[in-house]
N, C-alpha and C positions, 0 to 999 in steps of 0.2 A: 504493500501500500504506499509506502515511502519510507525515507530515512529521513530523520529530524535531528537538528542540533539541540541538545537540552538546554542550553542558554537562551534559546530562541521560540521555545515551543512550550505551550499550556496544557495541564493536563486536561482540559476539553478538547482541545484539539488531537491530543494522541487518542483518548478516549473514541473521538470520532472516527480516528484511522482504524480502531480496533473493532469497533463495533458496526461503522458502517452508518451511524446515524448520530445526532446530538444527544450526548448523555445529561441528566441532572445530577451531578455530583452532590449537591447541597440538597438535603432534605427539605421540602416545604411542607410547614404544617401549621396550623391554626393554633394558638395557645390551649392547653388542655383544659377539659372542667371536669375535674374528678367527682364522681357521684359516692355511692355506698362503697363500703368496703366488701371485696369479693373474695380476698385473700386475707387470711389473719396466721402471722406466724408467731409461735410464742415459746420462747426457750428451746429452740431446736439443738439438739446435739447428734454428733453423729461419729460414733467410734472406729477407729481404723484398726483392726485387729492385727494387720500385717506389721504395721508400726509402731504398735501398742500405744498410741496416743488419739486423742480426740481430733478428727480432720474439721469438725465444725463444733462451733462453742459457743452456745447460749444465744443463738442468733433469735433476732425477733424484728419482725416489721410488719406494714402491712400494704396491700396494693387495692387501690379503689377502682372503679368503673371508670373508664374512659381517660386512663393515664397509662403512660409507658414508664414503668420504673426498671432501672439497670443496676443489675449487679456486676459491679466492674472489679477486675483485680489481675493479677500477673496469675499466670496459669500454675496450678499445683497449690493454691491458697484455699480450698474447700469449697470452691464452686461447683465443681462436678460432683463432689459427694453429697453436697446439699440438695441439687436438682435429682439426684437418685433418689433421696429420701423424700421429696416433695412428690415426685411422680410415681413412688411406689416401686421402684425398682431395688431399694435396700430398705431395711426396718431403722426407723430412729431409735437412739439409745434413750433419748428424753425429749420432752416437748410435746406441743400440741398443734396440729394444723386444721385449721377451719377454712373450709370452702363455701361463700355463701351463706354462712351461719350453720353450716354442718360440719360435725367433727368427720374428718377423713383421714386421721392419724393411721388407723390402722385398716382404711379400705383397701380392697385389692386394686390393682392397676385399672382392671375392667370398672370396676365401682367408680374409681374417680373420672374416669372416661365419660360414665353416665351422668356423673353429677356437674360435669361441664367443664373438664380441663382437656385441654389439648395441649401436646408437646411435640415441638419440632426439637429433635435430640441432635446432641452435640457430635455424635458419630452418626451419619446417615445411612452408612453398611451395616455398623453392628446392631442399631437400635431403630433405623428408621425404614427400612426396606429388607423384604427378604429377595435378594439378588437374584435366585434362580427362579423366581415367580413371575409371572406376565405383569405388566404395568396395569392391568385391570384387577388382578388380583392383589396388587399392592394397595391399591385404590380401596379396597373394601377389608382392609385387614381389621379394622375396629368397628366394622358395622356388618359382616357377613351373616351375623346370627339374627340379625333384626327382621321382622316379617317382610321387609321390603325385598331382602334378598335371599330368603329362604322360605322352603314350605315342607314342613314335616322332617327337616333335618339335610334336606338336598338344595343346593344352591340353585339359585335360578339364574343362570347364565345369561339369560337374554337381558333381565333387569341389571345385572351387574355390568355388561357391556355399555347398556344405554346410559349409566350412571356415568362409567369410565369417559365414554365418548364425550360427555357433557364437560366433565372437569378438563379433559384434555385441549378442549376448545376454549373453554372459559379462562383457562389460566395459562396457555399458551404454552403447553408441554410439547415438546418438539422429539420424535422418535419414529425411527425406520417403519415400523409396523403397526403404529397407532396403539391401541389396546392391547393388541398382542405381542407387542415388544417385549422380549426380556430385559427386566430393570438393569441387569449387569451391563448391558450392551448400550446404555445410555450415557451422555454427557453428565459430569458432575452437577451442573446447572441445571439440567432439566429432571436429575434425579431429585435436586431440592424443591424444583417448582412442584414435582408430583407429590413431596410431602406435604408441602405448604397448602397447595389444593386440598388434600386428603383433610388436614388439621383445621384448616378454616372452615371447610363446607361443612363440617360438624356442627357451625355456630355457636362455639364454646362461650363460656361466661369467663374463662380465665386461658389466656395463650402463653405458655411456657416456649419463649423463643430460645434456644441456646447455639451460640456460634451460627446464626442462619445464614451467613453469608460467607462462611471460610472457604478459602479456595476457590472463589468463583471469580467469572469477569465482572466488570463494571456494568455491563448491561444486565446482566442477572441480579447484581447487587442492588440497581437501581429499583429494578422490578419489586424485589423482594421487601426493600425499605417502604416503597409504595403501599404493598399489602398489609404490611405491619401498621402503619398509620392508619389505613383505611379501616382496621379492627379497633383501634383506640377511637377513631370518630364516629364508628358504630357502637359505642358505649361500652366495648370489652375491656378487661383488665387483662394489661400485657407485662410479663415479666421477661426481660430481656437480660441474657446473660451473656456478655461479650468481652474479648480481650482487646479489641480494635477501639484505640481511642477517639478516632475520629467517628465511628459508628457511635460509640458511646454518647459522644457531645451532640451529635446530629438527631439522633432519635429519642433521646432520652428526654422525660418531663421531670424526672426525679433520679438522682445516681446516689447507689450506695456502695461504698469499697469495702471490699472484703480483703483481710490481711491475716494470714495464718488462722483462717477460720471463724473470725470474728469480725463483725460490721464496725470499722472505725471511722467512719465519717458518712454523713449524708450531706448532699448538695443538689442544687439549683443549677443547671447546665449555663442557664443564662449568667450567673453569678460567678463562676468559677473558671480557671483555665485548665489547661491541659498540665501545666506545670505544675500546679496544685494537687491536680488528681494523681500525679507521678509520684509525690513526696508520700500522700497516703498510701498508694498502692505498694510502693518500696518500703512501707513500714516507718519512715522516718518523721511521720507526723501522726497524731489521732487525735479526735475530737475530744476535748475534755480533758486530755492528759497532754503535756508538753507545749500546749499553746498558750 
């Protein structure tokens, strides 16, 4: 597409060359209008048996309807373990989780899903997709048991195909054979779009998005950011977990910094800087201590 001198080219120009169109690098969104509490996290602790210590220590916060709260931090500071506990992949050592007023601390993954939690996982291959399944089979992974898609225990393949085709078109998921494409053969960006389509279409009350744009091109990043903001604007609660400071500053309405398993600071992205966040993420500062 061309060769550019880095001293004379802008990010926007490079993005246009890579994607073939103008890309909105800055997320455009209206101010948040937080509503009622959707997720209430109280005193959550997760013990890491391998390292014989707590990876998450007494974490408490709330996420309201109509806001994006970001859990930011350097990788390995407890964010992954916290999400495992929140979504039911691992059990809490202590604490309480409430979703829309309902205690889900001991609920199964399916029950949390039924209660209104959607999860865009950190590892799309390990927890997001069954790579050797078709795209249509992946689209109904969390819904195949509903009456719409099964009859007396037998999958209604025509309804699954119909549903998958609709999501592929609506979310612009590109694949060689449409609904019949094997997930493994798709690009990372389109695999991620498929997961986002599946999770958002379930009309969740809480969307947990973990590293939603990791390893994706600028075009896919722009698209996914728009979808996340659209969920917030539709009155959903969004918990974003990200290591990308640009993404944290662009998308968040509220930022919680996690360091060594603890929340060490809460920030308004309009009133903080990347440099200040960096100090908290590195453990050099802590609200209420050393300031």
